[in-house]
N, C-alpha and C positions, 0 to 999 in steps of 0.2 A: 758563858760564851765570851769570846774575845771581842774587844772593842775595835770597831772599824772607823771610829770618828775622825781619825787623821787622814783617811783616804778621800780622794776627790770624787764627788758624785758626777755623773750617775754611776751607781754600783751595778755590776753585771755578775750575777752568781751562776757558777757552772759546777754542778755536783758531778763527781767522777770517782770511779774506783781506780782507773788508770793502771790496772794490772796488765802487764804486757802492752805497754804504751806503743801506739802506732800512729800512722798518718791520719787516720780518722779522728783521733783525739786532737791532733794539731788543727785539722779543718774546723772543728767546733771552736777551739780556743781563738783562732784567727778571726772567725766570724763574730765571736763574742767581743773581741777587742775593739771592733768597729763601733761599739755602743758605749764604751766607757772603761772604767776601772774594773779589771777582771779579778774576781775572788773565786778560787776553786775550793769547793767544799769537798775535801778529799775523804772518802769513806774509809774509816779505820778497818783494821784487820777483823776485829770482832763484828763491826758493822757489816762487812761483806759477808761474813759467815752467817749472819742473821737472815739474809735473804737469798744468798746463792748456795747456801748449805755446804760451803767449802771455804777454806782459807785461801787468800791470794798467794800467788807464787812469789811475788815481790813484797817485802814487808812495807808497812806504812811509812816507816822512817826513810826507806830508799825510794819509794814512790814520791814522797814529799820532796826529797832531794832533787829528783829529776824535774818535777814541775817548777820548783823554785829557780831553776836555771833558765827557764824560758822567758824571753823578753815580753811575750804577750800575756804573762801571768804576773799580776801585781801582788797578790797575797794568797797563801794557802792556809786554810783553816781545817781542823779535823771535824769530821761529821760521823757520829756513831750510828750508822744505819740510814734508812730512808726518812730522814727528818726534814724534808724539804719545806713543809708547811710551817713547822716550828721555826726554822731559820728565817724563812721569808717574813713571818709575822714579827720576829724580833728585830731584824735588820732593815726591813722595808726596802728591799732591793728594787731599783727601777726596772731592771730586766732580770729574767731568769731564763737561762739558755740550756737546752737539753737536746740530745739527738731524738729524732722522731720515733725511734724504736720503742719508746716507753708507752706508746698508745695502746699496745696490745700485749704487754708482758706483765710481770709481777708488779711493775710500778704504775699501772694504769689507774688504780684507785687513788694513789698519792697524787697523780697528775690531776685528776678531777677535783680533788680537795684544794690543790694549789691554785687552780683557776679561780675558784670561789674566794680564796683568801686574798689573792693579789688584786682582785677587783676593788677591794676596800680603799686602796691608795692609788688606784689606776696604774699598777705595775703591769708590765707586759711580759708574756711568756713567748719566747722565740724557739721554735722547733726546727732544728737543722736536719735536713734529709740525711739519712744514714749513708755513710761512704760505702759504695758498692765493693763487694768482694773482700772486705776486711772486717774482722771483729776479733776481740780477745778470745772469744770462744772458738773461732776457727783456728787461730794460732795455737791455742791449747790442744785442740784435736790433732793438728798436724804434728805437734811435738810428741804426743803420746803414740802416734802411729810410727814415727821414725825410730 
């Protein structure tokens, strides 16, 4: 894993696929920035395929390039799959920010384990309400209809 020692704490970790980047992603990142130094755990192409059963439309390299241009993002690190707990245990983030959609999807099990892990160092999980009427899945469906 990459060293984050040179970054100013508190560290705010935001895991993202960021495929078909949209204003809902920006909403999460802006809210995360209010809590400290934002590190995006950008899920790799292989990592996305492991749980979404498909490759992203935009490559990891290009998704990373987009995120690195945002002033609300301080660092982008690769994440191969839903390794939230592993990354949290390693880096001891003060905050972990995620959209609240993970309460009832494929990530719900990871979410429960993360709450247990972050209690050990009093880390806080912040769940941002899902931005209404937008998602990468909706965009993908509209693109395939057109």
